[in-house]
C-alpha positions in Angstrom: -47.4 -45.0 -143.1 -46.8 -47.7 -140.5 -49.7 -47.8 -138.2 -48.7 -48.0 -134.5 -50.2 -50.9 -132.6 -51.0 -48.4 -129.8 -53.0 -46.3 -132.2 -55.2 -49.3 -133.1 -55.5 -50.3 -129.4 -56.6 -46.9 -128.4 -59.1 -46.6 -131.3 -60.7 -50.0 -130.4 -60.7 -49.3 -126.6 -62.4 -45.9 -127.3 -65.0 -47.4 -129.5 -65.5 -50.4 -127.2 -67.7 -52.0 -129.9 -68.8 -54.9 -127.8 -69.2 -52.7 -124.7 -66.9 -55.1 -122.9 -64.8 -52.4 -121.2 -67.9 -50.6 -120.2 -69.1 -53.9 -118.5 -65.8 -54.0 -116.5 -63.4 -56.0 -118.8 -59.7 -55.1 -118.5 -58.3 -52.2 -120.7 -56.4 -54.7 -122.7 -59.5 -56.6 -123.7 -59.1 -55.9 -127.4 -55.4 -56.9 -127.6 -56.0 -60.0 -129.6 -58.0 -58.1 -132.1 -55.3 -55.4 -132.3 -52.7 -58.1 -133.0 -55.0 -59.6 -135.7 -55.5 -56.2 -137.4 -51.7 -55.5 -137.2 -51.0 -58.9 -138.8 -53.6 -58.2 -141.6 -52.1 -54.8 -142.3 -48.6 -56.3 -142.5 -49.7 -58.4 -145.5 -50.6 -55.4 -147.7 -48.6 -52.4 -149.1 -48.9 -49.3 -147.1 -50.2 -47.4 -150.2 -53.2 -49.8 -150.2 -54.4 -48.9 -146.7 -57.5 -46.9 -147.3 -60.5 -46.3 -145.0 -62.5 -48.9 -146.9 -59.7 -51.5 -146.8 -59.2 -50.9 -143.0 -63.0 -51.2 -142.4 -62.9 -54.5 -144.2 -60.0 -55.8 -142.1 -61.7 -54.7 -138.9 -64.9 -56.3 -140.0 -63.2 -59.6 -140.9 -61.3 -59.7 -137.5 -64.5 -58.9 -135.7 -66.5 -61.8 -137.3 -63.6 -64.1 -136.7 -63.1 -63.1 -133.0 -66.7 -62.3 -131.9 -69.0 -63.9 -134.5 -70.8 -65.5 -136.1 -73.0 -62.5 -136.8 -76.1 -62.1 -138.9 -76.0 -59.4 -141.6 -78.1 -57.1 -139.4 -75.7 -57.6 -136.5 -72.7 -56.7 -138.7 -74.7 -53.8 -140.1 -75.2 -52.4 -136.6 -71.3 -52.5 -136.0 -70.4 -50.9 -139.3 -70.6 -47.4 -138.1 -68.2 -48.3 -135.2 -65.9 -50.0 -137.7 -65.7 -46.9 -139.8 -65.2 -44.7 -136.8 -62.3 -46.9 -135.6 -60.8 -46.8 -139.2 -61.1 -43.0 -139.4 -59.5 -42.6 -135.9 -56.6 -44.9 -136.8 -55.9 -43.2 -140.1 -56.3 -39.7 -138.7 -53.9 -40.4 -135.9 -51.2 -42.0 -138.1 -51.5 -39.6 -141.1 
């Protein structure tokens, strides 16, 4: 299952985890994060792409791109990370 970049972009845009698009940022605001997720997924075998693995990748990308975050701040974002992961995997299954 190769995950399409457009699927990841759509999921991140839809979730708008940092509310940047809601505040007027361009629709391609999350493109760097999409690229980072795609690059991380390229380093693992497709059979190893589980919801938990994808959540971990999204979490790490988010910390790198938007952090640092406290444990509480990451905790608040975890439901959105899970939502994005579920949306990505459901779309490409």
